[in-house]
LOGUKOL-309668 format. One record per atom (N, C-alpha, C): residue in three letters; x, z, y. Coordinates in steps of 0.001 Angstrom, whole numbers, plus 500000, padded with zeros to 6 digits. Atoms other than C-alpha are relative to their C-alpha. Example, Ala and Ser with C-alpha at 12.3 -4.5 7.8 and 13.67 -1.06 7.14 Angstrom:
<gukols>
ALA500890500000498810ALA512300507800495500ALA500900500000501200SER499180499940498810SER513670507140498940SER499230500730501090
</gukols>
This chain:
<gukols>
MET498858499226500455MET319348526760019949MET500985499139499202ASN499131500902500724ASN320971523695018365ASN501422500006500568TRP498683500006499374TRP323875523964020846TRP500902501096499439LEU499184498925500586LEU325025527170019106LEU500777499530498775THR499326500494501201THR326019525142016053THR501008498891500301GLU499033501039499628GLU328174522663017978GLU501426500525499868VAL498585499622500119VAL331926522714017255VAL500627500107501387SER499444500025498653SER332732521902020884SER498860500037501009TRP501028499874498974TRP330615523004023834TRP500442499292501272SER499704500649498732SER330409521327027209SER500877500912500860PRO499146499161499149PRO333292522577029376PRO499312500361501323TYR500717499713498751TYR330968522393032396TYR499037501165499821ALA500935498910500282ALA328349524649030821ALA500751501302499755VAL499217498805500286VAL330959527087029530VAL500651500518501287GLY499399499593498725GLY332744527112032907GLY498989500667500910ALA501060499389499185ALA329480527829034689ALA499626501375499445GLY500314498713500624GLY328730530608032193GLY501051501058500299ILE498921499057499684ILE332124532216032738ILE499946500380501477GLY500143499695498574GLY331599531935036498GLY498898501011500259VAL501113499056499838VAL328246533711036281VAL500397501372499455LEU499527498741500560LEU329785536372034017LEU500950500701500972SER499059499426499039SER332557536876036569SER499267500590501205TRP500794499454498883TRP330015537311039391TRP499348501307499579LEU500699498804500473LEU328083539814037294LEU500939501194499860THR499069498874500135THR331192541887036590THR500301500620501354PHE499775499458498658PHE331824542222040319PHE498764500749500503VAL501241499382499515VAL328183543019041082VAL499720501316499280LEU500386498829500789LEU327673545512038248LEU501086501076499888SER498948498998500203SER331088547189038007SER501017500059501129ASP499031500097498905ASP333013546202041153ASP501431499873499468LYS498694500251500600LYS335881545167038855LYS500074498534499612PRO499856501393500405PRO337309541747038069PRO499942499831498493LEU500010500354501408LEU336903540018034729LEU501447499803499555GLY498639500117500507GLY340125540388032749GLY500140500746498697CYS499818499408501328CYS341535541463029410CYS501288500795499849SER498695499409500293SER345179542521029697SER500027501509500184SER500028498539499836SER344439546035030975SER499430500683498766SER500596499413501202SER342365546632027859SER501025500143498883TYR498942499865501003TYR345403545986025670TYR500869501209500334ALA499245498818499591ALA347316548585027696ALA499212501268499679HIS500835498840500322HIS344384550992027295HIS500030500289498502THR499950499820501455THR344493550412023533THR501278500714499593THR498747499311500330THR348154551429023398THR499935501456500436GLY500156498619499546GLY347316554516025434GLY499125500818499068MET500882499287500933MET344485555427023072MET500710500269498677LEU499234499790501234LEU346748554925020038LEU501061501073500202GLU498998498978499703GLU349462556989021686GLU499350501381500087ARG500717498725499893ARG346898559691022407ARG499675500567498617VAL500241499551501370VAL346048559834018695VAL501274500646499446LEU498733499508500533LEU349746560400017925LEU500558501206500760ARG499377498959499178ARG350770562646020831ARG499014500992500596GLY501000499096499442GLY347512564270021855GLY499862499867501515ARG500285500009498561ARG346688565204025443ARG501248499842500864LYS498752500179499231LYS350382564986026485LYS500060498618500653VAL500006501373499480VAL349784561275027031VAL499429499968501416LEU500665499997498689LEU347540562036029994LEU500886500568501098ASP499051499503499007ASP350514563700031735ASP500919498893500506GLU499170501129499569GLU352294560333031977GLU499452499437501307PRO500469500479498683PRO352158558891035534PRO498988498847499924TYR500909501151500079TYR350476555622034494TYR498613500425499540TRP501293499609500561TRP347754557320032475TRP499265501010500884LYS500698499133499042LYS347010559749035317LYS499091499175500903THR500804500861499133THR345712556834037390THR499081499073499226THR500780500907500845THR344391554690034539THR499781500675498657VAL500265499254501229VAL342823556816031817VAL499697499023498859PRO500236500902501130PRO342986555096028410PRO498699500320499270VAL501316499788500600VAL339331554884027403VAL499392498666499584VAL500781501178500351VAL336926552450025793VAL499011499780501145ASP500897500335498892ASP335224550799028771ASP499408498617499753TRP500652501290500202TRP333243547593029305TRP501023498889499817GLN498993501044500171GLN336451545516029603GLN500571500030498580TRP499523499873501372TRP337644546869026254TRP498961499422499049MET501078500534500834MET334269546031024731MET499895498477500144LEU499960501449499811LEU334611542530026229LEU500936499369498969LEU499078500514501010LEU337618542022023942LEU499354499976498617VAL500707499954501280VAL335553543111020943VAL498979498861499939GLY500979501078499935GLY332852540680022056GLY500631498624499870ILE499300501283500111ILE335380537845022360ILE500316499715498535VAL499666500183501421VAL336527538368018761VAL498738499713499184ILE501257500198500744ILE332980538685017415ILE499374498658500360GLY500566501276499560GLY331783535721019501GLY500747498804499432ALA499206501098500567ALA334656533500018325ALA499700499837498512PHE500316500045501430PHE333942534419014708PHE498618499387499768LEU501356500517500164LEU330197533764015048LEU499919498515500350SER499999501405499596SER330808530485016869SER500586499119498901ALA499368500783501063ALA333154529265014132ALA499110499929498760LYS500877499981501172LYS330761530320011370LYS498760499125500207LEU501225500765499735LEU327649528827013014LEU500261498500500083SER499693501424499862SER329399525521013716SER500548499400498706GLY499423500506501244GLY330816525262010207GLY501477499695500130ASP498597500293499728ASP334327525125011672ASP500920501154499609PHE499203498832500380PHE335506528456010224PHE500949499613498882ASP498987500375500983ASP338758527839008361ASP501139501012500069PRO498947498988499925PRO340794530995007809PRO501261499545499271ARG498719500345500600ARG344443530213007190ARG501100500642500826TRP498898499323499333TRP347739531809008035TRP500857499040500807THR499112500953499319THR349591528665009058THR499272498689500247HIS500563501298499614HIS348587525454010814HIS500829498891499362ALA499318501129500663ALA349488522063009302ALA501266499591500753HIS498796500355499222HIS351926521299012167HIS501119501010499741TRP499003498957500266TRP353681524632011558TRP500606499796498608VAL499535500191501381VAL353906523997007802VAL500956498820499928ALA499148501189500016ALA355389520535008404ALA501372500280500615ALA498744499760499308ALA358060521897010734ALA500809501163499424PHE499287498771500351PHE358889525359009375PHE499717500522498592GLY500331499534501341GLY357407525690005888GLY498702500789499991ASP501318499381500130ASP354381527493004546ASP500025501517499855THR499954498551500120THR355586531100004524THR499269500662501180PRO500741499363498907PRO353135533234006508PRO500805501075500723VAL499214498938499376VAL355779535894007227VAL500636499506501303ALA499379500541498789ALA357648533691009705ALA498951499774501081ARG501078500253499035ARG354369532724011372ARG499521501298500634VAL500455498706499485VAL353288536360011716VAL501042500577500959VAL498939499477499133VAL356676537353013178VAL500019499254501330VAL500003500795498770VAL356605534498015690VAL498769500317500849ALA501222499663499270ALA352994535298016635ALA500117501385500637LEU499835498653499470LEU353851538982017081LEU500955500011501198VAL499035500061498893VAL356904538270019243VAL499383499277501198GLY500672500717498914GLY354913535728021264GLY498951500852500680GLY501007499106499437GLY352106538235021723GLY500601501082500870VAL499317498984499196VAL354530540884022961VAL500464499388501326PHE499576500662498758PHE356002538419025478PHE498813499698500916MET501195500284499200MET352521537361026613MET499459501276500648GLY500486498728499464GLY351444540984027019GLY500891500534501106ALA499061499536498972ALA354590541925028925ALA499891499131501250GLY500139500902498853GLY354212538855031123GLY498726500258500783ALA501276499706499327ALA350584539672031869ALA500098501290500805ARG499846498737499274ARG351476543239032850ARG500925499809501200TRP499028500245498927TRP354450542038034925TRP499357499196501123ALA500643500859499010ALA352311539408036681ALA498778500657500643GLY501162499318499429GLY349565541920037414GLY498685499427499522GLY501234500538500553GLY347021540145035241GLY500263498887499019CYS499913501034501020CYS346363537713032436CYS499368498702500517THR500577501285499590THR345023534166032482THR498575500165500498SER501370499814499519SER341444535357032808SER499974500812501285GLY499956499200498776GLY342351537946035429GLY500385499181501215HIS499558500835498883HIS344245535507037631HIS499180498716500093GLY500630501318499987GLY342664532210036585GLY498528500006500330ILE501434499944499725ILE339049533346036842ILE499720500913501188SER500352499028498965SER338749536506038909SER500834499849501262GLY499131500114498824GLY341752536044041179GLY499717498763500827THR500301501223499240THR340967532444042088THR498623500092500648LEU501327499784499427LEU337320533439042647LEU500091500768501319GLN499807499206498785GLN338581535911045259GLN500925499310501004LEU499088500797499178LEU340822533188046770LEU501352500688500197ASN498723499309499995ASN343908535255045946ASN501110498964499820VAL498952501021500026VAL346972533093046717VAL500885500145498765SER499147499819501178SER349080534646043942SER499284499561498722SER500757500447501171SER346299533918041446SER499935498481499923TRP499989501464500003TRP346108530270042504TRP501367499484499548LEU498662500380500432LEU349881530029042080LEU500169500249498503ALA499920499685501425ALA349647531751038682ALA499230498970499172ALA500816500981500732ALA346859529374037574ALA500717498653499914ALA499242501255500024ALA348967526353038553ALA501145500097498994CYS498899499801500954CYS351880527801036567CYS499506500035498562PHE500570500013501350PHE349601528359033540PHE499880498568499501PHE500193501384500410PHE348754524664033487PHE501327499288499796VAL498692500635500133VAL352319523482034074VAL500712500517498749GLY499365499416501186GLY353658525896031444GLY499357499525498713GLY500698500481501187GLY350992524832028961GLY500347498557499678ILE499674501414500202ILE351731521132029456ILE501434499849499494VAL498595500083500410VAL355514521596029179VAL500174500520498569THR499894499433501346THR355163523825026101THR499418499061498956THR500619500937500935THR352822521361024408THR500899498792499768MET499109501156500151MET355183518463025103MET501218500366499164LEU498837499574500784LEU358134520439023718LEU499634500219498534LEU500414499747501381LEU356227521580020627LEU499744498710499238PHE500302501237500700PHE354987518109019799PHE501247499141499828ARG498743500720500174ARG358467516714020313ARG500784500623498849VAL499278499314501062VAL359987519368018010VAL499292499830498656ILE500767500053501241ILE357187519371015429ILE499680498563499610GLY500263501394500288GLY356506515658015745GLY498541499674499749GLY501424500235500197GLY352722515840015968GLY499519498955500894
</gukols>
């Protein structure tokens, strides 16, 4: 169990584990592994708290009922797993701003929270518009040999590389 305390795990072992998890989701639930639909379900559940059963009259929620399902619980597991991994490895370092951010934009957490929130909204909208998130397309879609998922995965890598190059040029890291 010593591997649980490692800061960085083997990408080959983790990739194989995610692959097996993806197979199991198809076998046990006949659904792909993904997270973005769960965020939409969360908004539906929150809206249901505010508006009651009227929410279920909306066209989208008639076909996709906002409930806590295994994919929603997967998100909870991701958060808990990330926390446990950081704690067990001794790498847990809670902070509002990263050193690169502080060097470029200052140490106020308000700006960081606003940027993170706006970025999260764009990511969520993009995932819904694209019909899936990075895990939905990059793992499940490519597993099914879906051409649009392979194209999306290529764009994820290109976008990540370009964004990293721009950030490090702007921030100077």
